[in-house]
MIGULUM-991948 format. One record per residue (C-alpha): residue number from 1; residue in one letter; x, y, z. Coordinates in steps of 0.25 Angstrom, whole numbers, plus 2048, in hexadecimal, padded with zeros to 3 digits. Example, Ala and Ser with C-alpha at 12.3 -4.5 7.8 and 13.67 -1.06 7.14 Angstrom:
2
<resi=1 resn=a X=831 Y=7EE Z=81F> $
<resi=2 resn=s X=837 Y=7FC Z=81D> $
//
This chain:
120
<resi=1 resn=m X=A6E Y=7BD Z=16E> $
<resi=2 resn=s X=A6F Y=7B0 Z=167> $
<resi=3 resn=q X=A71 Y=7A3 Z=16E> $
<resi=4 resn=n X=A7F Y=7A2 Z=168> $
<resi=5 resn=n X=A83 Y=7B0 Z=16C> $
<resi=6 resn=f X=A7D Y=7AE Z=17A> $
<resi=7 resn=i X=A85 Y=7A2 Z=17C> $
<resi=8 resn=n X=A92 Y=7A8 Z=176> $
<resi=9 resn=e X=A91 Y=7B4 Z=17F> $
<resi=10 resn=m X=A8E Y=7AC Z=18B> $
<resi=11 resn=y X=A9A Y=7A3 Z=189> $
<resi=12 resn=l X=AA3 Y=7B0 Z=187> $
<resi=13 resn=a X=A9F Y=7B4 Z=194> $
<resi=14 resn=i X=AA2 Y=7A7 Z=19B> $
<resi=15 resn=d X=AB0 Y=7A6 Z=194> $
<resi=16 resn=a X=AB2 Y=7B4 Z=199> $
<resi=17 resn=k X=AAE Y=7B0 Z=1A7> $
<resi=18 resn=d X=AA4 Y=7BC Z=1A7> $
<resi=19 resn=t X=A9A Y=7B9 Z=1B1> $
<resi=20 resn=n X=A92 Y=7C5 Z=1AF> $
<resi=21 resn=r X=A91 Y=7C3 Z=1A0> $
<resi=22 resn=l X=A8D Y=7B5 Z=1A2> $
<resi=23 resn=v X=A82 Y=7B7 Z=1AC> $
<resi=24 resn=s X=A7C Y=7C2 Z=1A3> $
<resi=25 resn=y X=A77 Y=7B6 Z=19A> $
<resi=26 resn=m X=A6F Y=7B1 Z=1A6> $
<resi=27 resn=t X=A62 Y=7B4 Z=1AC> $
<resi=28 resn=d X=A62 Y=7B9 Z=1BA> $
<resi=29 resn=d X=A5D Y=7AC Z=1C0> $
<resi=30 resn=a X=A66 Y=7A3 Z=1B7> $
<resi=31 resn=i X=A6B Y=796 Z=1BC> $
<resi=32 resn=f X=A79 Y=792 Z=1B9> $
<resi=33 resn=t X=A7E Y=784 Z=1BA> $
<resi=34 resn=f X=A8D Y=780 Z=1B8> $
<resi=35 resn=a X=A90 Y=771 Z=1B6> $
<resi=36 resn=n X=A8C Y=76A Z=1C3> $
<resi=37 resn=i X=A8D Y=776 Z=1CC> $
<resi=38 resn=p X=A80 Y=77B Z=1D3> $
<resi=39 resn=s X=A78 Y=785 Z=1CB> $
<resi=40 resn=v X=A79 Y=794 Z=1CE> $
<resi=41 resn=e X=A6D Y=79D Z=1CC> $
<resi=42 resn=g X=A6C Y=7AC Z=1C9> $
<resi=43 resn=k X=A75 Y=7B5 Z=1C2> $
<resi=44 resn=s X=A7D Y=7B9 Z=1CF> $
<resi=45 resn=n X=A7F Y=7AB Z=1D3> $
<resi=46 resn=i X=A83 Y=7A7 Z=1C5> $
<resi=47 resn=s X=A8D Y=7B3 Z=1C5> $
<resi=48 resn=g X=A93 Y=7AE Z=1D2> $
<resi=49 resn=f X=A95 Y=7A0 Z=1CD> $
<resi=50 resn=l X=A9B Y=7A5 Z=1C0> $
<resi=51 resn=d X=AA4 Y=7AE Z=1C6> $
<resi=52 resn=n X=AA9 Y=7A3 Z=1CF> $
<resi=53 resn=f X=AAA Y=799 Z=1C4> $
<resi=54 resn=f X=AB1 Y=7A3 Z=1BA> $
<resi=55 resn=n X=ABB Y=7A7 Z=1C5> $
<resi=56 resn=s X=ABE Y=798 Z=1C8> $
<resi=57 resn=i X=AC4 Y=796 Z=1BA> $
<resi=58 resn=k X=ACE Y=79E Z=1B1> $
<resi=59 resn=a X=AC6 Y=79D Z=1A4> $
<resi=60 resn=i X=ABB Y=797 Z=19D> $
<resi=61 resn=s X=AB8 Y=795 Z=18E> $
<resi=62 resn=h X=AAD Y=78E Z=186> $
<resi=63 resn=t X=AAF Y=789 Z=178> $
<resi=64 resn=e X=AA7 Y=780 Z=16E> $
<resi=65 resn=i X=A9A Y=787 Z=173> $
<resi=66 resn=e X=A8E Y=782 Z=16C> $
<resi=67 resn=s X=A7F Y=786 Z=170> $
<resi=68 resn=w X=A71 Y=782 Z=16C> $
<resi=69 resn=q X=A63 Y=784 Z=173> $
<resi=70 resn=s X=A56 Y=77D Z=175> $
<resi=71 resn=g X=A4C Y=787 Z=178> $
<resi=72 resn=k X=A51 Y=790 Z=184> $
<resi=73 resn=v X=A5C Y=786 Z=188> $
<resi=74 resn=w X=A6A Y=789 Z=181> $
<resi=75 resn=f X=A75 Y=77E Z=181> $
<resi=76 resn=v X=A84 Y=781 Z=180> $
<resi=77 resn=t X=A8F Y=777 Z=17F> $
<resi=78 resn=g X=A9E Y=779 Z=17D> $
<resi=79 resn=k X=AAC Y=778 Z=184> $
<resi=80 resn=v X=AB0 Y=780 Z=190> $
<resi=81 resn=t X=ABF Y=782 Z=194> $
<resi=82 resn=y X=AC1 Y=786 Z=1A3> $
<resi=83 resn=t X=ACF Y=78C Z=1A6> $
<resi=84 resn=r X=AD3 Y=78A Z=1B5> $
<resi=85 resn=h X=ADB Y=795 Z=1BC> $
<resi=86 resn=n X=AE7 Y=78B Z=1BB> $
<resi=87 resn=d X=AE5 Y=78C Z=1AC> $
<resi=88 resn=s X=AE1 Y=77D Z=1AB> $
<resi=89 resn=i X=AD5 Y=77B Z=1A2> $
<resi=90 resn=l X=AC8 Y=773 Z=1A2> $
<resi=91 resn=k X=AC0 Y=771 Z=195> $
<resi=92 resn=a X=AB2 Y=76B Z=195> $
<resi=93 resn=p X=AA6 Y=76A Z=18C> $
<resi=94 resn=f X=A9A Y=771 Z=192> $
<resi=95 resn=g X=A8B Y=772 Z=18F> $
<resi=96 resn=v X=A82 Y=77D Z=194> $
<resi=97 resn=m X=A73 Y=77F Z=194> $
<resi=98 resn=l X=A6D Y=78D Z=195> $
<resi=99 resn=k X=A5F Y=78E Z=198> $
<resi=100 resn=m X=A5B Y=79C Z=192> $
<resi=101 resn=n X=A51 Y=7A6 Z=197> $
<resi=102 resn=g X=A4F Y=7B0 Z=18C> $
<resi=103 resn=n X=A5E Y=7B4 Z=188> $
<resi=104 resn=l X=A64 Y=7B0 Z=196> $
<resi=105 resn=v X=A68 Y=7A3 Z=19C> $
<resi=106 resn=k X=A5F Y=79F Z=1A7> $
<resi=107 resn=d X=A66 Y=791 Z=1AA> $
<resi=108 resn=y X=A74 Y=78F Z=1A6> $
<resi=109 resn=q X=A7A Y=781 Z=1A8> $
<resi=110 resn=i X=A88 Y=77D Z=1A5> $
<resi=111 resn=f X=A8C Y=76E Z=1A3> $
<resi=112 resn=v X=A9B Y=76C Z=1A4> $
<resi=113 resn=d X=AA4 Y=763 Z=1AB> $
<resi=114 resn=a X=AAD Y=76D Z=1B3> $
<resi=115 resn=s X=AB0 Y=763 Z=1BE> $
<resi=116 resn=e X=ABF Y=764 Z=1BB> $
<resi=117 resn=l X=ABF Y=773 Z=1BA> $
<resi=118 resn=y X=AC4 Y=776 Z=1C8> $
<resi=119 resn=k X=ACD Y=769 Z=1C9> $
<resi=120 resn=g X=AD8 Y=76E Z=1BF> $
//
């Protein structure tokens, strides 16, 4: 699968809030870091984190996605829209760094200011 296809499919999984599909793009011992929250390691722990996060919001969508790579490191930027359960919205720019191991993500780091997400 090409980098663009991989990124597009991964973000379709995220926007569908599909934890199982999202972690299928990761190694068994992957590390996942969301903003300033402590990192989570291993697919089962990442799945638990993602299930909790996805349940804490009504919807999520990503637009203006661009990606490029340097060796085994892929970079992604774009805009994310979070819809809270009360239908209020938070929009923010994001950046992601994916350290790849073969065709899977070994280290997934999300850079976003989501500090207002649970205040609205």
